[in-house]
Kinemage of the C-alpha trace (Angstrom):
@kinemage 1
@onewidth
@group {chain A} dominant
@subgroup {mainchain}
@vectorlist {calphas} color= white
{ca met a 1} P -158.757 136.676 -258.621
{ca ser a 2} L -155.654 134.686 -257.750
{ca asp a 3} L -155.577 130.904 -257.935
{ca pro a 4} L -155.669 129.521 -254.352
{ca ile a 5} L -153.248 126.667 -255.114
{ca ser a 6} L -150.827 129.126 -256.715
{ca glu a 7} L -150.818 131.071 -253.455
{ca val a 8} L -150.079 127.886 -251.503
{ca val a 9} L -147.297 126.953 -253.918
{ca arg a 10} L -145.786 130.432 -253.570
{ca glu a 11} L -145.968 130.131 -249.789
{ca ala a 12} L -144.289 126.707 -249.938
{ca glu a 13} L -141.482 128.074 -252.104
{ca glu a 14} L -140.945 130.984 -249.719
{ca phe a 15} L -140.937 128.613 -246.741
{ca leu a 16} L -138.324 126.387 -248.377
{ca ala a 17} L -136.180 129.360 -249.358
{ca ala a 18} L -136.251 130.650 -245.816
{ca his a 19} L -135.751 127.412 -243.879
{ca trp a 20} L -134.512 124.494 -245.977
{ca ser a 21} L -130.916 123.441 -246.524
{ca pro a 22} L -129.465 119.914 -246.790
{ca gly a 23} L -127.539 120.448 -243.561
{ca val a 24} L -130.504 121.468 -241.421
{ca asp a 25} L -131.041 119.443 -238.245
{ca pro a 26} L -133.645 116.730 -239.121
{ca asn a 27} L -135.578 117.136 -235.887
{ca glu a 28} L -135.712 120.908 -236.181
{ca trp a 29} L -136.787 120.620 -239.810
{ca arg a 30} L -139.529 118.147 -238.986
{ca ala a 31} L -140.931 120.459 -236.314
{ca leu a 32} L -140.851 123.421 -238.706
{ca val a 33} L -142.693 121.475 -241.398
{ca ile a 34} L -145.356 120.331 -238.944
{ca asp a 35} L -145.900 123.680 -237.254
{ca his a 36} L -146.141 125.469 -240.619
{ca arg a 37} L -148.743 122.886 -241.675
{ca trp a 38} L -146.830 121.273 -244.545
{ca ala a 39} L -146.659 117.726 -243.159
{ca ala a 40} L -150.303 116.697 -243.661
{ca leu a 41} L -151.620 118.809 -246.510
{ca arg a 42} L -154.971 117.028 -246.882
{ca trp a 43} L -155.872 117.324 -243.186
{ca pro a 44} L -157.950 120.117 -241.598
{ca ser a 45} L -156.002 123.246 -240.731
{ca gln a 46} L -156.978 122.742 -237.083
{ca trp a 47} L -154.824 119.613 -237.058
{ca phe a 48} L -151.670 120.784 -238.826
{ca gly a 49} L -153.111 120.477 -242.334
{ca arg a 50} L -154.163 122.830 -245.123
{ca asp a 51} L -157.506 121.381 -246.254
{ca leu a 52} L -156.093 120.659 -249.726
{ca ser a 53} L -157.580 118.261 -252.233
{ca asp a 54} L -155.475 115.278 -253.214
{ca asp a 55} L -154.559 116.861 -256.563
{ca asp a 56} L -153.511 120.144 -254.963
{ca ala a 57} L -151.575 118.334 -252.232
{ca lys a 58} L -149.576 116.504 -254.900
{ca ile a 59} L -148.612 119.821 -256.476
{ca val a 60} L -147.233 121.094 -253.166
{ca glu a 61} L -145.497 117.763 -252.482
{ca asp a 62} L -143.771 118.120 -255.847
{ca val a 63} L -142.448 121.529 -254.771
{ca phe a 64} L -140.793 119.929 -251.740
{ca arg a 65} L -139.551 116.983 -253.792
{ca glu a 66} L -137.948 119.239 -256.406
{ca ala a 67} L -136.163 121.111 -253.614
{ca gly a 68} L -134.920 117.811 -252.177
{ca ala a 69} L -136.747 118.557 -248.919
{ca pro a 70} L -138.592 115.831 -246.988
{ca gly a 71} L -141.650 116.567 -244.917
{ca pro a 72} L -145.073 116.238 -246.573
{ca gly a 73} L -146.961 112.954 -246.788
{ca gln a 74} L -147.778 112.179 -243.176
{ca asp a 75} L -151.481 112.404 -243.982
{ca ile a 76} L -150.955 109.318 -246.178
{ca gly a 77} L -148.302 107.374 -244.290
{ca asn a 78} L -148.650 108.118 -240.566
{ca leu a 79} L -150.762 105.220 -239.326
{ca trp a 80} L -150.908 106.415 -235.741
{ca ala a 81} L -151.782 110.064 -236.318
{ca gly a 82} L -154.159 109.219 -239.169
{ca thr a 83} L -156.176 106.824 -237.028
{ca met a 84} L -156.215 109.325 -234.165
{ca leu a 85} L -157.423 112.083 -236.509
{ca ser a 86} L -160.241 109.897 -237.823
{ca tyr a 87} L -161.609 108.576 -234.548
{ca gly a 88} L -160.021 110.297 -231.539
{ca ser a 89} L -161.810 112.849 -229.404
{ca asp a 90} L -160.687 116.461 -229.689
{ca glu a 91} L -158.960 116.067 -226.314
{ca leu a 92} L -156.992 113.034 -227.544
{ca lys a 93} L -156.111 114.773 -230.789
{ca ala a 94} L -154.821 117.811 -228.919
{ca gln a 95} L -152.726 115.551 -226.713
{ca phe a 96} L -151.300 113.205 -229.331
{ca ile a 97} L -151.397 114.367 -232.951
{ca arg a 98} L -148.423 116.747 -232.856
{ca pro a 99} L -146.216 114.332 -230.836
{ca leu a 100} L -147.183 111.537 -233.240
{ca leu a 101} L -146.264 113.650 -236.251
{ca leu a 102} L -142.960 114.448 -234.536
{ca asp a 103} L -142.424 110.732 -233.835
{ca glu a 104} L -142.091 111.513 -230.138
{ca val a 105} L -144.528 108.772 -229.074
{ca ala a 106} L -143.505 105.141 -229.600
{ca met a 107} L -146.455 103.011 -230.737
{ca cys a 108} L -147.332 99.383 -231.434
{ca leu a 109} L -150.307 97.407 -232.766
{ca leu a 110} L -152.120 95.110 -230.339
{ca tyr a 111} L -154.304 93.216 -232.825
{ca ser a 112} L -153.396 89.573 -233.491
{ca glu a 113} L -153.792 86.838 -230.906
{ca pro a 114} L -152.662 83.187 -230.829
{ca gly a 115} L -156.174 82.128 -231.871
{ca ala a 116} L -157.101 85.192 -233.909
{ca gly a 117} L -154.584 86.048 -236.590
{ca ser a 118} L -156.168 86.016 -240.021
{ca asp a 119} L -159.612 86.160 -238.388
{ca leu a 120} L -159.036 89.246 -236.238
{ca ala a 121} L -162.718 89.445 -235.356
{ca gly a 122} L -162.210 86.273 -233.306
{ca ile a 123} L -160.203 88.040 -230.584
{ca arg a 124} L -160.750 86.969 -226.954
{ca thr a 125} L -158.804 89.693 -225.148
{ca thr a 126} L -161.399 91.320 -222.916
{ca ala a 127} L -161.967 94.825 -221.600
{ca val a 128} L -164.366 95.142 -218.647
{ca arg a 129} L -165.679 98.531 -217.534
{ca asp a 130} L -164.649 99.711 -214.055
{ca gly a 131} L -165.873 103.247 -213.520
{ca asp a 132} L -164.008 105.596 -215.835
{ca glu a 133} L -161.524 102.864 -216.792
{ca trp a 134} L -161.436 99.502 -218.515
{ca val a 135} L -159.622 96.459 -217.131
{ca val a 136} L -157.921 94.494 -219.912
{ca asn a 137} L -156.916 90.816 -219.896
{ca gly a 138} L -155.599 88.723 -222.754
{ca gln a 139} L -152.651 87.993 -225.002
{ca lys a 140} L -151.415 89.564 -228.229
{ca val a 141} L -148.735 88.270 -230.577
{ca trp a 142} L -146.549 89.367 -233.541
{ca thr a 143} L -146.405 92.870 -232.070
{ca ser a 144} L -143.616 94.933 -233.642
{ca gly a 145} L -141.993 97.532 -231.418
{ca ala a 146} L -143.827 96.474 -228.250
{ca arg a 147} L -140.713 96.558 -226.049
{ca asp a 148} L -140.171 100.285 -226.629
{ca ala a 149} L -143.785 101.373 -227.081
{ca asp a 150} L -145.411 104.075 -224.975
{ca tyr a 151} L -148.897 103.174 -226.220
{ca gly a 152} L -150.524 100.355 -228.150
{ca met a 153} L -153.526 100.523 -230.471
{ca leu a 154} L -155.598 97.781 -228.853
{ca ile a 155} L -158.695 95.924 -229.976
{ca ala a 156} L -160.515 94.155 -227.150
{ca arg a 157} L -163.856 92.437 -226.743
{ca thr a 158} L -166.277 94.502 -224.706
{ca asp a 159} L -169.544 92.639 -225.398
{ca trp a 160} L -169.628 88.854 -225.767
{ca asp a 161} L -173.369 88.864 -226.470
{ca gln a 162} L -172.985 90.624 -229.818
{ca pro a 163} L -171.745 88.953 -233.018
{ca lys a 164} L -167.985 88.947 -233.207
{ca his a 165} L -167.540 92.033 -235.410
{ca arg a 166} L -169.890 94.177 -233.305
{ca gly a 167} L -168.604 93.538 -229.803
{ca ile a 168} L -165.097 94.969 -230.221
{ca thr a 169} L -163.814 98.332 -228.962
{ca phe a 170} L -160.639 100.193 -229.973
{ca phe a 171} L -158.387 101.648 -227.254
{ca trp a 172} L -155.180 103.657 -226.919
{ca leu a 173} L -153.546 101.472 -224.237
{ca pro a 174} L -150.686 102.805 -222.067
{ca met a 175} L -147.933 100.181 -222.362
{ca arg a 176} L -145.693 101.288 -219.502
{ca gln a 177} L -147.767 99.930 -216.638
{ca asp a 178} L -147.959 96.910 -214.380
{ca gly a 179} L -149.876 94.146 -216.085
{ca val a 180} L -148.250 94.544 -219.512
{ca glu a 181} L -145.473 91.997 -220.115
{ca val a 182} L -143.562 91.926 -223.420
{ca arg a 183} L -141.559 88.893 -224.562
{ca pro a 184} L -139.477 88.999 -227.778
{ca leu a 185} L -139.914 86.421 -230.550
{ca arg a 186} L -136.831 85.384 -232.551
{ca gln a 187} L -137.330 85.514 -236.336
{ca ala a 188} L -135.749 83.490 -239.129
{ca thr a 189} L -133.653 86.560 -240.003
{ca gly a 190} L -132.108 86.521 -236.520
{ca asp a 191} L -133.957 89.688 -235.524
{ca ala a 192} L -136.438 89.891 -232.675
{ca arg a 193} L -138.641 92.751 -233.890
{ca phe a 194} L -141.821 90.823 -233.120
{ca asn a 195} L -143.090 90.222 -229.611
{ca glu a 196} L -145.847 88.522 -227.683
{ca val a 197} L -147.646 90.691 -225.143
{ca phe a 198} L -149.351 89.345 -222.035
{ca ile a 199} L -151.957 91.689 -220.535
{ca thr a 200} L -153.112 91.032 -216.975
{ca asp a 201} L -155.509 93.478 -215.296
{ca ala a 202} L -153.984 96.383 -217.214
{ca arg a 203} L -156.014 99.574 -217.214
{ca val a 204} L -156.970 102.057 -219.881
{ca pro a 205} L -159.104 105.187 -219.330
{ca asp a 206} L -162.389 105.338 -221.220
{ca ser a 207} L -161.172 108.706 -222.490
{ca asn a 208} L -158.541 106.707 -224.448
{ca arg a 209} L -161.245 104.979 -226.467
{ca leu a 210} L -161.254 105.656 -230.232
{ca gly a 211} L -164.657 105.520 -231.843
{ca asp a 212} L -167.900 104.286 -230.326
{ca leu a 213} L -168.279 101.466 -227.830
{ca asn a 214} L -168.479 98.047 -229.545
{ca lys a 215} L -167.717 99.600 -232.941
{ca gly a 216} L -163.952 99.209 -232.880
{ca trp a 217} L -163.986 96.924 -235.913
{ca trp a 218} L -164.617 99.914 -238.158
{ca val a 219} L -161.846 101.903 -236.491
{ca leu a 220} L -159.573 98.923 -237.133
{ca gln a 221} L -160.417 98.961 -240.851
{ca thr a 222} L -159.113 102.511 -241.153
{ca ala a 223} L -155.940 101.640 -239.227
{ca leu a 224} L -155.348 98.547 -241.387
{ca ala a 225} L -155.880 100.569 -244.561
{ca tyr a 226} L -153.113 102.978 -243.517
{ca glu a 227} L -150.804 100.051 -242.748
{ca arg a 228} L -151.489 98.281 -246.039
{ca leu a 229} L -151.136 101.469 -248.039
{ca val a 230} L -147.673 102.081 -246.559
{ca met a 231} L -146.631 98.454 -247.090
{ca gly a 232} L -147.720 98.650 -250.722
{ca val a 233} L -145.478 101.608 -251.573
{ca ser a 234} L -142.360 100.727 -253.548
{ca arg a 235} L -140.282 103.135 -251.504
{ca arg a 236} L -141.172 102.920 -247.869
{ca ser a 237} L -139.659 103.442 -244.431
{ca gly a 238} L -138.617 100.599 -242.174
{ca pro a 239} L -135.717 98.295 -241.359
{ca ala a 240} L -134.380 96.132 -244.168
{ca lys a 241} L -131.149 95.028 -245.761
{ca gly a 242} L -129.927 94.102 -249.232
{ca pro a 243} L -131.250 94.919 -252.711
{ca val a 244} L -134.708 93.568 -251.953
{ca gly a 245} L -134.704 95.729 -248.848
{ca ala a 246} L -134.154 98.754 -251.056
{ca thr a 247} L -137.903 99.310 -250.873
{ca ala a 248} L -137.349 100.241 -247.257
{ca ala a 249} L -135.876 103.597 -248.199
{ca ala a 250} L -138.095 106.586 -247.658
{ca his a 251} L -138.930 109.042 -250.454
{ca gly a 252} L -136.881 107.046 -252.962
{ca ser a 253} L -133.531 107.782 -251.330
{ca ile a 254} L -132.527 104.196 -252.179
{ca pro a 255} L -133.483 102.717 -255.580
{ca thr a 256} L -136.220 100.140 -255.965
{ca pro a 257} L -135.491 96.378 -256.442
{ca asp a 258} L -135.710 96.450 -260.247
{ca ile a 259} L -133.083 99.209 -260.447
{ca val a 260} L -130.745 97.601 -257.919
{ca leu a 261} L -131.005 94.177 -259.549
{ca thr a 262} L -130.294 95.639 -262.982
{ca lys a 263} L -127.072 97.062 -261.548
{ca leu a 264} L -126.257 93.694 -259.990
{ca ala a 265} L -126.863 91.945 -263.321
{ca arg a 266} L -124.260 94.240 -264.900
{ca glu a 267} L -121.784 93.567 -262.097
{ca val a 268} L -122.033 89.776 -262.450
{ca gly a 269} L -121.995 89.836 -266.261
{ca lys a 270} L -125.570 88.642 -266.820
{ca val a 271} L -127.216 91.811 -268.064
{ca asp a 272} L -127.165 90.571 -271.679
{ca asp a 273} L -128.816 87.248 -270.794
{ca ile a 274} L -132.200 87.349 -272.567
{ca ala a 275} L -134.012 85.418 -269.827
{ca ile a 276} L -132.580 87.677 -267.116
{ca arg a 277} L -133.511 90.801 -269.085
{ca gln a 278} L -137.091 89.555 -269.432
{ca arg a 279} L -137.360 88.891 -265.709
{ca leu a 280} L -135.918 92.323 -264.894
{ca met a 281} L -138.441 93.951 -267.195
{ca arg a 282} L -141.338 91.999 -265.687
{ca leu a 283} L -140.214 93.082 -262.233
{ca his a 284} L -139.948 96.690 -263.409
{ca cys a 285} L -143.432 96.611 -264.974
{ca lys a 286} L -144.981 95.156 -261.830
{ca arg a 287} L -143.309 97.804 -259.708
{ca val a 288} L -144.468 100.662 -261.963
{ca val a 289} L -148.047 99.348 -262.080
{ca asn a 290} L -148.033 99.001 -258.307
{ca asp a 291} L -146.810 102.588 -257.941
{ca leu a 292} L -149.740 103.717 -260.087
{ca asn a 293} L -152.132 101.638 -257.998
{ca thr a 294} L -150.717 103.241 -254.860
{ca glu a 295} L -151.461 106.692 -256.267
{ca arg a 296} L -154.983 105.494 -257.071
{ca ala a 297} L -155.413 104.192 -253.514
{ca lys a 298} L -154.208 107.503 -252.077
{ca ala a 299} L -156.718 109.387 -254.218
{ca val a 300} L -159.599 107.154 -253.143
{ca ala a 301} L -158.771 106.907 -249.442
{ca lys a 302} L -160.365 109.634 -247.346
{ca ala a 303} L -159.904 110.569 -243.708
{ca gly a 304} L -162.186 108.348 -241.661
{ca gly a 305} L -162.528 105.739 -244.384
{ca ser a 306} L -160.540 102.984 -245.993
{ca ser a 307} L -159.848 101.768 -249.506
{ca pro a 308} L -159.588 98.078 -250.513
{ca leu a 309} L -157.094 99.223 -253.153
{ca ala a 310} L -154.502 99.268 -250.369
{ca ser a 311} L -154.850 95.484 -250.169
{ca leu a 312} L -154.080 95.237 -253.874
{ca gly a 313} L -150.902 97.260 -253.422
{ca lys a 314} L -149.772 95.335 -250.354
{ca leu a 315} L -150.267 91.973 -252.066
{ca ala a 316} L -148.425 93.199 -255.153
{ca met a 317} L -145.517 94.503 -253.064
{ca ala a 318} L -145.157 91.150 -251.311
{ca met a 319} L -145.075 89.374 -254.681
{ca ile a 320} L -142.495 91.853 -256.002
{ca leu a 321} L -140.225 91.306 -253.001
{ca his a 322} L -140.390 87.517 -253.288
{ca glu a 323} L -139.745 87.626 -257.022
{ca ala a 324} L -136.850 90.044 -256.554
{ca gly a 325} L -135.340 87.796 -253.892
{ca his a 326} L -135.423 84.752 -256.161
{ca leu a 327} L -133.952 86.702 -259.068
{ca glu a 328} L -131.203 88.109 -256.871
{ca gly a 329} L -130.298 84.573 -255.801
{ca glu a 330} L -130.080 83.477 -259.424
{ca leu a 331} L -127.832 86.425 -260.271
{ca leu a 332} L -125.498 85.610 -257.399
{ca gly a 333} L -125.387 81.942 -258.325
{ca met a 334} L -123.883 79.455 -255.900
{ca ser a 335} L -122.439 82.256 -253.763
{ca ala a 336} L -126.022 83.035 -252.685
{ca thr a 337} L -125.740 80.042 -250.331
{ca leu a 338} L -123.025 81.842 -248.341
{ca asn a 339} L -123.792 83.864 -245.246
{ca gly a 340} L -122.086 85.833 -242.488
{ca asp a 341} L -120.204 89.101 -242.243
{ca ala a 342} L -117.374 87.768 -244.430
{ca phe a 343} L -119.849 87.751 -247.343
{ca pro a 344} L -121.850 90.998 -246.938
{ca arg a 345} L -123.635 90.901 -250.300
{ca glu a 346} L -124.741 87.302 -249.829
{ca arg a 347} L -125.618 87.935 -246.171
{ca asp a 348} L -127.868 90.823 -247.126
{ca his a 349} L -129.449 88.745 -249.879
{ca asn a 350} L -130.380 85.984 -247.456
{ca tyr a 351} L -131.708 88.505 -244.968
{ca ser a 352} L -133.880 90.310 -247.502
{ca gln a 353} L -135.228 87.068 -248.990
{ca leu a 354} L -136.303 85.865 -245.557
{ca asn a 355} L -137.597 89.307 -244.614
{ca ala a 356} L -139.875 89.298 -247.668
{ca tyr a 357} L -142.131 86.897 -245.778
{ca phe a 358} L -142.874 89.706 -243.349
{ca phe a 359} L -144.717 91.486 -246.162
{ca ser a 360} L -146.788 88.367 -246.823
{ca ile a 361} L -147.898 88.208 -243.184
{ca gly a 362} L -147.825 91.648 -241.550
{ca gly a 363} L -150.909 93.803 -242.067
{ca gly a 364} L -152.923 90.725 -243.024
{ca thr a 365} L -151.700 87.669 -244.906
{ca asp a 366} L -151.598 87.384 -248.683
{ca gln a 367} L -154.621 85.097 -248.474
{ca ile a 368} L -156.609 87.718 -246.557
{ca gln a 369} L -155.665 90.362 -249.139
{ca arg a 370} L -156.919 88.071 -251.911
{ca asn a 371} L -160.244 87.701 -250.097
{ca ile a 372} L -160.556 91.469 -249.745
{ca ile a 373} L -159.680 92.040 -253.400
{ca gly a 374} L -162.141 89.377 -254.533
{ca glu a 375} L -165.015 90.629 -252.425
{ca arg a 376} L -164.549 94.407 -252.357
{ca ile a 377} L -162.885 95.148 -255.689
{ca leu a 378} L -164.031 92.337 -258.000
{ca gly a 379} L -167.447 91.913 -256.391
{ca leu a 380} L -167.162 88.160 -255.966
{ca pro a 381} L -169.418 86.364 -253.447
{ca lys a 382} L -168.196 86.345 -249.862
{ca glu a 383} L -166.976 83.128 -248.325
{ca pro a 384} L -169.500 81.453 -245.975
{ca glu a 385} L -169.306 82.697 -242.361
{ca val a 386} L -171.513 80.497 -240.205
{ca asp a 387} L -170.694 82.447 -237.045
{ca arg a 388} L -171.015 85.980 -238.387
{ca glu a 389} L -174.422 86.747 -236.823
{ca val a 390} L -174.076 84.480 -233.788
{ca pro a 391} L -173.412 86.065 -230.373
{ca phe a 392} L -169.700 85.582 -229.798
{ca arg a 393} L -170.344 83.863 -226.470
{ca glu a 394} L -172.186 81.116 -228.360
{ca val a 395} L -169.544 80.563 -231.035
{ca arg a 396} L -168.080 77.088 -230.821
{ca gly a 397} L -165.114 77.072 -228.477
{ca asn a 398} L -166.266 80.117 -226.515
{ca ala a 399} L -169.046 78.584 -224.414
{ca ala a 400} L -166.670 77.807 -221.542
{ca ala a 401} L -164.863 81.144 -221.717
{ca lys a 402} L -164.790 83.050 -218.449
{ca val a 403} L -166.425 86.351 -219.345
């Protein structure tokens, strides 16, 4: 009897031999990978997967990696499609999963509010039922990509008489409608990737609800786990600049901070400095350990669930980026104070050092990650929550709310 994984590996090799070349059109290649079910190996075959175990999926991913071909891994890193797979109806999955895997649908996260950032369960954005639709009113903030988004993953309060964690529902909100206003927020880096979103009588069909009514908090935990897992990876996709921003490269196409900073130390003549060498090695060790933790988190995380190990990786990645930024500044010396296009290396250093704070805030602050690690990994007692079992309407500050 043949080994099933050997058959899959043989099929992968034949697929690569028939279709892959470095000059292939990226969009055509992505569609081929998805439609031949190589993009999300751990997912059910019905939804572009192959029902593989994590160990077997890694074997197939190695086949693609050795060929230099991108493609697999969306079952780990695609926040939007992963959340949809876990909680969407079959109708929503049929409508959205393939376009999400193809990156044809622009998405954003409508979570944080001016009064509910670290305590997301304190949201006051409301959704009120109106026939087959919900009418949404409220404000969201720190929303990346909102200006270009087609849909937003929205958490809204649907029952003020339940305790705060149990009166929240998760929606797939159409963004391109009257009643959704997006205003950019200027960052310290000069970018405006974050936005505030004002929602006034916007509508979302009940068919766009993910998960059960008033149980959106648990849908949110899965979505946050995907986000934190991606943010904890040493080589990840996303906009960034400079050596610290090297972690923004997908699939390791750009080296990690420890490698880039070692090269910089050689260029500036400090690679033989004992103190610098020790700091480079500490940075390298932290990065390697975090990579191992990321693999552990991937192995533990299952579709429809979440792993607190993702918080450990995200916190570690934020610490690595801050440490790398400080070390880069020391290597550059006084020139690190320069900025502007006339000084590209120093400009990118300043950008990446400021951008490191994004990793300490986005996806939950460092302090929130420490709470999660303490409670869910180390088993420490939870912090007191005097309002946890109180109907949200009765929580101090909400009594006068118009609901």
